[in-house]
Structures are given as structure tokens and as C-alpha cells.
N, C-alpha and C positions, 0 to 999 in steps of 0.2 A: 631722821631721814624722811623725805617726802614719799608718800604712797603714790603708786602709778595711777594715772588717769584711766580708769577702766569702767566701762559701762556694766553695771551689775546685772542687766537683763540679758547679756550675751551668754550663749550656752557653751561656746568653745573656749572660754577663759574662766578660770576659777575666780569667784568673788573674794576680795581680800577681807580679812577680819576687821570689823569696825574698831577704831581706837577708843580709848577711855574718854577722850574729849567728845566723841560723838555718841556716847552711850545713852545720853539723855534725849537724843534726836529720835523721833518716832520712825519706826521701820517703814520703808517704802514697799508698798505691795508689789509683789513679783509674780506675774502670771506664769512664768516658766519654772517657779520654785516647786519643790516636791509637795504635794497636797498633804494636809494633816491626816494622820491615820484615824480611821473611824474607831469609835469606842467598841470595846469587845462585848459590851452588854447594853441593853436598852433598846427600846423600840426605835425603828428607823422612820424618817419622815421624808416625804417627797419634796418638802420645802427646804430641807437642809439636813445636816447631821445632828446628832443628839446634843452637842454643845452649842448649837445655834449658828455655827459657821456655815457659809454657803460654799458649795464646791466651785472650783474654778471653771471658767467657761469651757475649757477643753475637755473637762470630765463629764460634761452632759452627754447622754447618749444621742447619737444622730438619728434623725428620722430617715427611714428608707424612702427613696424617691423612685418614681417611675409611673407609667400609666395605670398600673394596677392600684398603687397606693393613692394616686390622685383621684381615681374613680371612687374608691372607698370613702375618702374624705368628703367628696362632693355628693355622696349618696347615689351616684350613678352606677348602673350595673358594670361589672368588670368586663373589659373587652376580651373577646376570645383570641387565643394565640393564633398567629398566622400558620396555616398549613402549607407545607412545601408541595409545590405542584409536581405531580407525577408525570413523567413523559408518556405521551400518548402512544400506544402500540401501533406499529405500522400495519396498515390494512393488508390482509392476506389476499394474494392474487391466485385465482383459480386457473390452473393450466391443465386441468384434467381432460379438457376437450382436445388437447394437442396430442398426437400419437406419441407413445413412449418409444425409446430406442429399441430397435429390433436387431439383436446381436447376430442371430442366424443369417439374416439377410446381409449384414455387413461382412461377416466372415466368408460367405459364399460369393460376395461381390456382385450380388444381383441388382444392387442399386448403390448410389453414392450416399455417404452420410449427409443427413439433413435434407435430402431431396424430397421427403414426404411432408415438409413444412413449408407453407406459403407465407413468407414474411409480410406480404402486403395485406394479409388478413389479420395480422396480430398487432395489438396495441403496444405502446411503449412499456407499460408495467408488465405485460406478459413476456415481452422480450427480455426485460431485466430478470424476471423469475427464471426463464430458461437459461440465461447466462449464469445465474447463481447455481443452478442445478449442474450445469456443465463444469463450472469451476470445482464444485464438490467432487464430481467424478474424476476430474483431472488430478486433484489432490490424492485421491485413492490410488490412481495409477502411479503417481510419483512415489508413494509409499511402497507399492509393490516392486517398482523398478529399483529402488535404492535399498531394498531389504537384502539381508545376507542369509542364503543366496538370493539373487534376484528372481522374482516371480514374473518372468517375462510374459507368459500367456495372460496372466491376470492384469498386468500393466497394459498390454495391447487391448484387451477387452474394455478396460476402463476408458482408455483414450478414444476408442471407436465409439463407445456409447456417449462420451462427452461431445464428440463431433456430431453425433446424430441428434443432439438436443438443439443444435444451432442451425438456423436456416441460412440460405444464401442471401446476403444483403448487399446493396450497391456500395461502390467505392466512392468516398467523398474526398475530393481534392482539397488541398490547402488553398486558402485565398491567394489569388495571383499577386505577385510582387511587381509593382510598376516602378520603373526607374524615373525619378523626378527630373532628371537632366535631359530626358528625351521622351518622345512619344512612344508608347508601347500599345500594341493591339492585343486584346484578349482573344484567345482562340475560340472556335466554336464549341469545343469540348468544355473549356472553362466557363463559357457563358451558359451552356446547358446545365453544368454542374451547379453554378451559382443559383440559377432559377430553381433547380430541384431541391437544393438545400434550403432555400427560403421557403418553399412550399412545405417541406417536411418538418421544419422547425428544429431548434437547437437540440432539444431532448432526443429527437429521433436520430439526428446526425451523430450525437454522442454515443448512443447505445449501438448504432451500426458500427462505428469505429471500434468500440470495445469488443464487439462480436468478431470482427475481422482479426483483431489482435489475438483473441483467444483461439480462433481457428488456425492462425499462423503458428502459434506455439504448440498446439496439439499435433499438427502435422509434423512439426519438427521433433516432438517427443516420440511420435509413432515411428519416425525414421530411425531414431536411436534404438528403439526396440528391435526393428527389423534388422538393423546392422548387427546388433548383439546376437540375433538368431541366425545370422549369415544368410538372410533372405535379401540379397543385394538388389534384385530387380524391384522388389516391393519398397526397399529403402529409396531407390532412385525415384520411384513414383511418388512417394510421400514427400520427398524433398522438392520435387517439381511442383507439387500442389502448394507447399508452403511458400515457395518463391513467387507464386502468383500474387500473394498478398504483399510481398516485399522482395523485389529482385536483388537487393543487396543483403539479404539475410545470411550472415556469415556462417552460422552453424549449418544451415541447409546446404549452402554452397560447398562447405568442407566435407560434409557427410556424403553428398552426391558425388563429389570427385573421388572420394575414397571408395565408395561402392562401385563406381564405374571402373576404377583401377582393378578391383577384385574380379569384376566381370571379364575384363581383358579383351573384349572384341575390338575390332578396328573402330567402329562408331563410338563405342563406350569410351575408349581411350582418347579419341578426339574430343568428346564431350568433357572428359576429365581435364584435358589440357585447357579448354576454354574457361572452365570454372577456376582452375588454378591461376590463370592469367588475370581473371577478374579479382580474385582474392588478393593478389599482390598489389592491386591498385587501391584496395579498401583497407587492408590491414596496415598498422604502423610498422615501419621497418624493423624495430627492435622487438617485435612480437615473436614469441617462440613458435606460434602457429605459422607465421610467415616464413620462418626458417625451414620448417618441414615442408611447406608448400613449394618453396624454391628448390629444394632438393628433389622433390617428386617431379617438378617441372623440367628439371635438367635431364631426367631419365626418360621422360615420356616420348620425345621424338624417336628415339631408337626403338622403343616398344611399339610405337604406332607403325613404323616401317616394317617391323617383323610381323605384326598382326596383319597388315595389309598383304604382305607377300604370302603368308600362310593361308589366308582366306582366298586369295586368287588361285593358289595351287589347288585348294579344295574344290573350287568351282570348275577348274580344268579337269580334275579327276572325275567329277560328277557328270560332266558332259563329254565323256569319252576321250579323255586325255588331251583335250584342247589346251593350248598354251596361250596365255594372255600377254606374253612378252613379244 
């Protein structure tokens, strides 16, 4: 039977036994064959094993490579390992010359929050530092408000102090959108705003916008505290201040409408009616808040009529029984 044609140097196929006819043929060296075992005794030589045979090429130890090894072979000093660059610490901004929050003045309402700080005299890094301080105080107020039970006075104090860290900054309008299909004229207000923003610089515009967003949120949070304390007039005032930054601020509109409903006077109910009407144009129809606002809006005309009649009767009694009908 003929033997298969097999390459004896392949590893994945067993090499067949040589036949008796080929026994006189000298063996072909095989670099993949198993190396001969070293003798158990006798001195070793770097030129080969004890019986004079050379180890196969794959058995020779490989030299380590790399810049350190090459430097040693060439006699040059070893290069120092690269050190990772550490991030540079941000420079500390000194805001000690800016008056700190005065809680007593804020609680007595002897002045408005932030009124003691002149933003025109403060550089951008200082404004950023004040904003960071305000955000830290706001987070403290959030923890107090959401604790169980809520620490309403502590939350109020933190929000007021956070507001007192922020000066009044100008409003920056969004760039005007001009319709390409027709001529559009930039208003005087937009032109003045574009010039002011260009003079102030992008960094100043950005920090001013961030400060106004923080003030808006803080007045909204303060309104939530006053509502929980049933200080509805203070709640209305806080919401009104928040809405100066964003007339469509949904939370402030909703809280002000609810507070005015609790106050229940003729003017308060009329204001609540206006806020509810605006909310319905802003909120999506499937909103749960919109459903509650619509129900309140249905009842408000009757309540407004009753409050008007009641106050007119009170005026007539006060002025000697005069009737306004």
C-alpha cells in the first residue's frame, strides 16, 4: 500500500513511520521536532550541549528589546522614564473684598438680595467664584427642604444667602433671527444689546446668563418654601421676581396662581385667572398640571364675582352704608 504524501515538517499531521526500504536514507533535519534531552550530568557549554549537538534555533533565548536595552548595548546612558503631567491647580480667586450675605437684613427686608454688590466693578473670575458660592448655598437649602421633616426656615435662609451672593446683571438677548426671504429690521433694543455684548465679551455674557438662571431658580425655590409655610403674599412676591427672568417659567406661574387663590381677594383671583390662562397655552394638553389648571380656571369666574361683590359691600359699610349698586 502506498503511503500518503505528507510533509514531515507540518505540526498538525502525524509523520508516518519510515519503511524498511527507506531505513538507509539519512534523516532529514526537522526544526519542529522535539529537541534532544540534555544529559543529566556533565558541564554545560554555551556553544552547545554535552554531546556536541547544537540546540535548534527556536531554543535560543531571545534578547530583550527596547530603548533601555539598546542604550546599554551602545554604551549610552539609559533614558529616564517619562513622567505623567499633573494637572495644574486652578488659581484661587479672592472674593474677600466683596460683602458677605447679611441674613438679618434680608429677613427684615431692609434691602433686596444682592443689592450691595456692584457687578460692573467685578471681574469675570470673581463672578464665577460668587456663582459657585451661591450654588453651594442653594444645595444646602435643597437638602434642608427635602429632609424629613422639612427644615423650612433653614432652607429659606440658605436660599436668601445664595441670592445675596449674586449681583444684578444685565439681560443678554439671543442673536436676532433674520428671515432670508424678506428684509427684516433689527430693533433699537437688539442693536444696543449686540453692541453691549460685543464690548462685554463672550465670557462676560456667559457668566451673566448663568447668574440670571441661578437667580431665577432660587426665587422659584424660595416661593416653594413660602408656599409650604402658608406665607402666600411672600410666595406671590418671590414668583413675580422669578418671572422677571423668564415670563414663561411654569413653576413660578403655577405657584403664584395657587398662592393668589389662597389669598382669595378680588385682585388676587383675577391675577390667578390670568396665570392659569397663560399656563394652558404653555403646558401640553395631556399634562396632569394642565388638567388641574383647567379645573381651577372653570371655578375662578364664580369666585371672582363673589369676591367683587363682597368687597363692594365692605366698602359700602365702611363709608356709612353707601351702596355701589
